[in-house]
C-alpha positions as CSV (number, residue, x, y, z in Angstrom):
1,M,0.0,0.0,0.0
2,L,2.8,2.5,1.0
3,F,4.6,1.7,-2.3
4,R,1.5,2.6,-4.3
5,L,0.9,5.8,-2.4
6,L,4.4,7.0,-2.9
7,K,4.7,6.0,-6.6
8,I,3.0,9.2,-7.9
9,P,5.1,11.7,-5.9
10,A,8.2,9.6,-6.7
11,K,7.5,9.9,-10.4
12,L,7.1,13.7,-10.0
13,A,10.4,13.7,-8.1
14,T,12.2,12.0,-10.9
15,V,10.7,14.5,-13.4
16,L,12.3,17.3,-11.4
17,F,15.6,15.5,-10.7
18,C,16.1,14.0,-14.2
19,K,16.3,16.2,-17.3
20,K,15.8,13.4,-19.9
21,I,15.1,9.6,-19.7
22,I,15.7,7.8,-23.0
23,V,14.3,4.4,-23.4
24,E,14.8,2.2,-26.4
25,N,11.6,0.1,-26.0
26,R,9.0,1.7,-23.7
27,S,6.5,-1.1,-24.4
28,M,8.6,-3.1,-21.9
29,F,7.2,-1.0,-19.1
30,T,3.8,-2.7,-19.6
31,T,5.3,-6.2,-19.3
32,K,3.4,-8.5,-17.0
33,G,5.0,-11.0,-14.5
34,P,6.3,-13.4,-13.6
35,L,9.3,-11.3,-14.5
36,L,12.8,-10.9,-13.1
37,I,14.5,-7.7,-14.1
38,A,18.3,-8.3,-14.1
39,S,20.0,-5.0,-14.1
40,N,23.4,-3.4,-13.5
41,H,23.8,-1.3,-10.4
42,P,25.6,2.0,-10.9
43,N,23.7,4.4,-8.7
44,A,22.4,2.9,-5.4
45,F,18.7,3.0,-4.7
46,L,18.1,5.6,-7.4
47,D,18.3,2.7,-9.9
48,A,15.3,1.0,-8.2
49,I,13.4,4.3,-8.0
50,V,13.8,5.1,-11.7
51,L,12.7,1.6,-12.8
52,S,9.9,1.4,-10.2
53,V,8.2,4.6,-11.3
54,L,8.4,3.7,-15.0
55,F,7.0,0.1,-14.9
56,K,3.2,0.0,-14.8
57,Q,3.1,-3.1,-12.5
58,P,4.5,-2.8,-8.9
59,I,8.1,-3.9,-8.6
60,Y,9.7,-5.7,-5.7
61,S,13.5,-4.8,-5.3
62,L,16.2,-6.9,-3.7
63,A,18.4,-4.6,-1.5
64,R,21.5,-5.1,0.7
65,G,20.6,-7.1,3.8
66,D,22.3,-5.0,6.4
67,A,19.7,-2.3,5.8
68,F,17.0,-4.6,7.3
69,K,18.7,-5.2,10.7
70,N,16.6,-2.7,12.6
71,K,12.9,-3.7,13.1
72,L,11.6,-0.3,12.1
73,T,13.6,0.0,8.9
74,N,12.8,-3.7,8.1
75,T,9.1,-2.9,8.3
76,L,9.5,0.4,6.3
77,L,11.6,-1.2,3.6
78,R,9.2,-4.1,3.2
79,A,6.3,-1.7,2.9
80,L,8.3,-0.1,0.0
81,N,8.4,-3.5,-1.7
82,M,12.0,-4.2,-0.8
83,L,13.4,-7.5,0.2
84,P,16.8,-8.3,1.8
85,I,19.6,-10.1,0.0
86,Y,22.7,-10.9,1.9
87,R,26.3,-11.0,0.7
88,L,29.3,-12.7,2.2
89,S,30.7,-9.3,3.1
90,E,27.8,-8.8,5.5
91,G,28.6,-12.1,7.4
92,A,28.5,-15.7,6.3
93,N,26.0,-16.4,9.1
94,H,23.4,-14.3,7.2
95,L,23.7,-16.1,3.9
96,N,21.1,-18.8,4.8
97,N,18.5,-16.0,5.1
98,N,18.7,-15.7,1.3
99,Y,16.7,-19.0,1.1
100,E,13.8,-17.3,2.8
101,T,14.1,-14.2,0.5
102,F,14.2,-16.4,-2.6
103,S,11.1,-18.3,-1.3
104,E,9.3,-14.9,-0.9
105,C,10.4,-14.0,-4.5
106,R,9.0,-17.3,-5.9
107,N,5.7,-16.6,-4.1
108,I,5.6,-13.2,-5.8
109,F,6.3,-14.8,-9.2
110,K,3.5,-17.2,-8.6
111,K,1.2,-14.2,-8.3
112,N,2.6,-12.9,-11.6
113,G,4.7,-10.3,-9.8
114,I,7.9,-8.5,-10.9
115,I,11.3,-8.6,-9.0
116,L,14.3,-6.3,-9.6
117,I,17.7,-7.8,-8.9
118,F,21.0,-6.1,-9.4
119,S,23.1,-8.9,-10.9
120,E,26.5,-7.3,-10.1
121,G,25.7,-7.5,-6.4
122,T,27.2,-4.2,-5.3
123,C,26.8,-0.6,-6.4
124,V,29.7,1.4,-7.8
125,N,29.5,4.8,-9.6
126,E,31.2,3.9,-12.9
127,W,30.5,3.4,-16.6
128,K,31.1,-0.3,-17.1
129,L,29.6,-3.7,-16.3
130,R,31.2,-5.5,-13.3
131,P,31.4,-9.3,-12.9
132,L,28.0,-10.8,-12.2
133,K,27.2,-12.7,-9.0
134,K,25.3,-16.0,-9.0
135,G,22.2,-14.9,-7.2
136,T,20.3,-14.0,-10.4
137,A,20.9,-17.5,-11.9
138,R,20.0,-19.3,-8.6
139,L,16.8,-17.4,-8.3
140,A,15.9,-18.0,-11.9
141,F,16.6,-21.8,-11.8
142,S,14.9,-22.3,-8.4
143,S,11.8,-20.7,-9.9
144,W,11.9,-22.7,-13.1
145,E,12.3,-25.9,-11.1
146,E,9.0,-25.1,-9.3
147,G,7.3,-24.8,-12.7
148,I,7.1,-21.0,-12.7
149,D,7.1,-19.6,-16.3
150,L,9.6,-16.9,-15.3
151,T,11.1,-14.5,-17.9
152,I,14.5,-12.8,-17.2
153,L,14.7,-9.2,-18.7
154,P,18.3,-8.0,-19.1
155,T,18.3,-4.2,-18.3
156,G,21.0,-1.6,-18.6
157,I,20.6,1.7,-16.7
158,N,23.0,4.4,-17.6
159,Y,23.6,7.9,-16.1
160,H,25.6,10.7,-17.8
161,S,26.6,11.9,-14.3
162,F,26.7,10.6,-10.8
163,S,26.9,14.0,-9.1
164,R,24.7,16.4,-11.1
165,F,21.0,16.8,-11.0
166,G,19.2,17.3,-14.3
167,K,20.4,13.9,-15.4
168,H,20.4,12.3,-18.8
169,I,19.4,8.7,-18.2
170,Q,19.4,5.9,-20.8
171,I,17.6,2.6,-20.2
172,N,18.2,-0.3,-22.5
173,F,16.4,-3.6,-22.6
174,G,17.8,-6.8,-24.0
175,N,16.2,-9.9,-25.4
176,P,14.3,-11.9,-22.7
177,I,15.9,-15.0,-21.3
178,K,13.6,-18.1,-20.9
179,W,13.9,-21.6,-19.4
180,S,13.8,-23.0,-23.0
181,D,17.1,-21.3,-23.7
182,F,18.9,-23.9,-21.6
183,D,19.6,-27.7,-21.7
184,H,17.3,-29.0,-19.0
185,K,19.3,-32.2,-18.5
186,K,22.3,-30.3,-17.1
187,M,21.2,-29.2,-13.7
188,D,24.6,-28.5,-12.3
189,G,27.1,-25.8,-11.8
190,T,27.8,-25.5,-15.5
191,L,24.2,-24.4,-16.0
192,V,24.6,-21.5,-13.6
193,N,27.8,-20.5,-15.5
194,S,26.0,-20.8,-18.8
195,F,23.2,-18.5,-17.5
196,N,25.7,-15.9,-16.2
197,D,27.6,-16.0,-19.6
198,Q,24.3,-15.4,-21.5
199,L,23.2,-12.6,-19.1
200,E,26.6,-10.9,-19.1
201,N,26.8,-10.9,-22.9
202,A,23.3,-9.3,-23.0
203,L,24.2,-6.7,-20.4
204,K,27.5,-5.7,-22.1
205,N,25.4,-4.5,-25.1
206,L,23.1,-2.5,-22.8
207,V,25.5,-0.9,-20.4
208,I,27.4,2.2,-21.7
209,E,31.2,1.7,-21.1
210,I,33.5,4.7,-20.8
211,N,37.1,3.9,-19.9
212,Q,38.3,7.5,-19.7
213,P,35.3,9.7,-18.8
214,T,35.6,13.2,-20.0
215,K,33.0,15.8,-21.1
216,H,33.6,14.8,-24.7
217,T,33.5,11.0,-24.3
218,I,30.3,11.2,-22.1
219,Q,28.6,13.6,-24.5
220,E,29.5,11.3,-27.4
221,K,28.4,8.0,-25.8
222,F,25.1,9.4,-24.5
223,K,24.5,11.5,-27.7
224,I,23.8,14.5,-25.5
225,E,22.7,17.8,-27.0
226,E,22.6,21.0,-24.9
227,V,19.6,23.2,-24.5
228,S,17.6,23.4,-27.7
229,A,16.2,26.7,-29.1
230,N,12.6,25.8,-28.2
231,K,13.6,25.4,-24.5
232,K,15.1,28.9,-24.3
233,I,11.6,30.2,-23.6
234,F,11.9,28.6,-20.1
235,R,15.0,30.7,-19.2
236,I,13.1,33.5,-17.4
237,P,11.0,31.1,-15.2
238,A,14.1,29.0,-14.8
239,F,15.9,32.0,-13.2
240,F,13.2,32.3,-10.6
241,G,13.1,28.5,-10.2
242,K,16.9,28.4,-9.4
243,W,16.8,31.1,-6.7
244,L,13.5,30.2,-5.1
245,H,14.8,26.6,-4.6
246,A,18.3,27.5,-3.5
247,P,17.4,27.8,0.2
248,I,16.4,24.1,0.3
249,Y,18.6,22.6,-2.4
250,R,22.0,24.0,-1.4
251,P,22.0,22.8,2.2
252,L,20.7,19.3,1.3
253,Q,23.3,19.1,-1.6
254,N,26.2,20.0,0.7
255,Y,25.0,17.5,3.4
256,A,24.7,14.6,0.9
257,W,28.0,15.4,-0.8
258,K,29.9,15.7,2.5
259,N,28.5,12.4,4.0
260,F,27.7,10.1,1.1
261,A,29.8,11.0,-2.0
262,K,32.6,8.7,-1.0
263,I,30.4,5.6,-0.8
264,D,28.6,6.3,-4.1
265,F,25.3,7.2,-2.4
266,Y,25.3,10.9,-3.1
267,D,22.7,10.9,-5.8
268,S,20.3,8.6,-4.0
269,V,20.5,10.3,-0.7
270,L,20.0,13.8,-2.2
271,L,16.9,12.7,-4.1
272,G,15.6,11.0,-0.9
273,L,16.2,14.1,1.1
274,L,14.5,16.3,-1.5
275,F,11.6,13.8,-1.6
276,V,11.0,14.2,2.1
277,V,11.8,17.9,2.6
278,Y,10.4,19.5,-0.5
279,P,6.7,19.0,0.4
280,I,7.5,20.7,3.8
281,Y,9.3,23.5,2.0
282,L,6.3,24.1,-0.3
283,T,3.9,23.9,2.6
284,A,5.9,26.5,4.6
285,I,5.9,28.9,1.6
286,A,2.1,28.3,1.0
287,L,1.4,29.1,4.7
288,T,3.5,32.3,4.5
289,I,1.6,33.4,1.4
290,Y,-1.8,32.7,3.1
291,Y,-0.7,34.6,6.2
292,F,0.2,37.8,4.2
293,F,-2.3,37.6,1.4
294,G,-5.1,35.3,2.4
295,G,-7.5,34.0,-0.3
296,G,-6.6,31.0,-2.4
297,Y,-3.3,32.3,-3.7
298,W,-1.4,29.9,-1.4
299,L,-2.7,26.9,-3.5
300,L,-0.7,28.1,-6.5
301,T,2.5,27.3,-4.6
302,F,2.1,23.6,-5.1
303,F,1.9,24.1,-8.9
304,V,4.0,27.2,-9.7
305,L,7.2,26.3,-7.7
306,P,7.5,22.7,-9.1
307,F,6.9,24.2,-12.6
308,L,9.7,26.8,-12.1
309,A,12.0,24.0,-10.8
310,W,11.2,21.9,-13.9
311,C,12.0,25.0,-16.1
312,F,15.4,25.3,-14.4
313,V,16.2,21.6,-14.9
314,Q,15.2,21.8,-18.6
315,T,17.5,24.8,-19.3
316,K,20.4,23.6,-17.1
317,K,23.5,22.5,-18.9
318,Y,24.6,18.9,-18.6
319,F,28.2,19.7,-17.7
């Protein structure tokens, strides 16, 4: 329920945070389950947010298990359709908990649900595909063994920057992987390796790789064009949008950069903070307008300020 309630404001947040989202095949967003989205993981929980707001059907995401240790956060994260997946780095004693998580995933698949798994296992802000873990293969084969007609969707999510808002994001989908693609008689370790090889080959074609990132190479790989002439009309409202939002954006930006940039969580934390604080900021301005002017002018705050912010994002340079 909480996931459904927050999906609309989360979608609005991505519109203000991201300048452009390019998708090769938007029809994939209407795909029905049982579906396992196998994605790379370059930008912490922003990856899950972007995909969750774009897919029509609710998505359950697998997230690092140590975030679920506290009872309160465990309840909150599960309400947001997140399930824990444990890695060896979080303690070998927790690995057995993955059997329970995979069981929950299979129950979701049996109800034609969608799961998002980050096949690299860890998040790193970089433009390349890292070696895949075996979790995706194990979840896929355990589901197929139970007779679930599961489809694996290779997905590449790419960001032009990991530190600037007004992002250019490119999402690429590969050819679905099915149970029929494998030799059913070889239920051993070689089958898992075969799955990973097939998924890795698919993802390599979907993930933008930049060995020496510069403004030129990023602009070339992402085919970025700066502000077009038809968007110049937004420059005056963009000016007001920039300065009216500076009192909220700058402090949050500085806090996120100081505390989370070194662990590749800057983007995600900044968006999360804005998602929580921005409605409060709008409400404070609306109440101030009501106090001084009365009438119904205060209601315009919730439409005019986001529009001005959007204008600024649209006219902001990528670099």
